[in-house]
C-alpha positions in Angstrom: 171.4 115.6 134.8 168.0 115.6 133.3 166.0 118.8 132.3 163.2 118.7 135.0 166.3 118.0 137.6 168.6 120.7 136.3 165.4 123.3 136.2 164.7 122.5 140.2 168.5 123.1 140.9 168.8 126.4 138.7 165.7 127.3 140.7 167.1 126.9 143.7 170.8 128.0 143.2 168.2 131.5 141.9 166.4 131.3 145.4 170.2 131.0 147.3 171.2 134.0 145.2 168.6 136.1 146.8 167.5 135.3 149.8 167.6 133.5 152.9 166.4 129.3 153.2 164.4 127.9 156.1 164.7 124.3 155.6 161.9 122.8 158.6 160.9 119.5 159.1 157.6 119.3 157.3 155.1 117.1 159.9 156.2 119.0 162.6 153.5 121.5 164.6 156.3 123.7 166.3 157.9 123.4 162.6 155.2 124.3 160.1 153.9 127.3 163.4 156.9 128.9 163.2 157.3 129.6 159.6 153.8 130.8 160.3 155.4 133.4 162.5 158.7 134.1 160.5 156.2 134.8 157.2 153.8 137.2 159.5 157.3 139.7 160.4 158.6 139.0 157.2 157.1 141.4 155.3 159.3 142.3 152.4 159.4 137.9 151.8 163.5 137.4 153.0 163.8 134.8 153.7 161.8 131.1 151.3 161.1 127.9 152.5 160.9 124.6 152.1 160.6 121.4 154.3 163.6 119.2 154.9 161.3 115.9 154.0 161.1 117.2 150.1 163.4 116.1 147.6 164.3 119.1 146.5 166.3 119.5 149.4 168.6 117.1 149.0 171.0 117.9 147.0 171.4 120.9 149.6 171.5 119.1 152.1 174.6 117.0 151.0 176.3 119.8 150.0 176.6 121.3 153.4 177.7 117.5 154.8 173.8 116.4 156.3 172.4 114.1 155.9 169.4 114.1 153.1 167.5 112.7 155.9 168.1 115.1 158.4 165.3 116.8 160.8 167.2 116.9 164.1 167.1 121.3 163.9 166.1 124.3 161.5 168.4 124.7 159.0 169.4 128.0 157.4 171.1 128.4 154.4 172.7 131.8 153.8 175.1 134.1 151.8 176.7 130.4 150.6 176.4 129.6 154.4 174.4 126.5 156.5 173.2 127.7 160.2 171.6 124.7 161.5 169.8 124.9 165.7 170.1 127.7 168.2 172.1 129.5 165.9 169.6 129.1 162.7 167.0 130.6 165.0 168.6 133.9 165.8 170.0 134.5 162.5 165.8 134.5 161.2 165.4 136.2 164.4 167.8 139.4 163.1 165.1 140.0 160.3 162.7 139.9 161.8 160.5 143.0 161.8 159.2 144.5 165.6 162.0 143.5 168.8 163.0 140.4 167.2 166.0 141.1 166.0 167.0 141.7 169.6 167.0 138.6 170.0 170.2 138.6 167.8 172.1 138.9 171.0 172.2 135.9 172.7 174.2 134.9 169.5 177.5 136.0 172.2 176.9 132.7 174.1 178.8 129.9 172.6 177.0 127.7 170.6 176.7 124.8 172.9 175.6 126.4 175.4 172.4 127.9 173.9 172.2 124.4 171.3 171.3 122.5 175.4 168.1 124.2 175.1 167.6 124.2 171.7 168.5 120.3 171.1 166.2 119.6 174.0 163.4 121.3 172.7 163.8 119.8 169.4 164.3 116.5 171.1 160.9 116.5 172.4 158.6 118.8 169.9 156.6 116.1 168.7 156.1 114.6 172.7 154.9 119.0 173.6 153.3 120.4 169.8 152.3 116.9 168.0 153.2 116.0 165.0 151.3 116.2 161.1 150.5 112.7 158.9 151.9 114.7 155.9 154.4 118.1 155.2 152.7 121.1 155.2 151.3 122.1 151.7 151.1 126.5 151.6 148.0 128.2 150.8 148.0 129.0 147.1 148.3 133.1 148.6 151.7 131.5 150.2 153.2 129.8 147.5 155.2 131.6 146.3 157.6 131.6 149.2 157.9 127.9 149.3 160.3 126.2 146.8 
């Protein structure tokens, strides 16, 4: 493994040991707005972020048996586990400030039922919210929150 790849792999592993990683579609306006929403309600910087399109996350996607071009849903990697779709969103909500952790109660609804709504929004996200030509580039103030 080249030194640069080894550095990326070790820093990714360091992030995964101390944080929950949120992988999102970097060109999706809904996804980018969701990242801003999470950041605003995560004052302790528990979450770190990366675009699914980022080459640095491809090995992670492979590790969790996802295609390296996966863009179907939000992905959360937490404590060695990978969560997608509504489960990922609910796992994020439980760590946010304010009343958002109350939404975690919806975890009792069977995942296939929850995912019907989530997947419908995900399939239509570009049509409803639009998309960017390129992936999000964090501001200098937020750069430490991103891989």
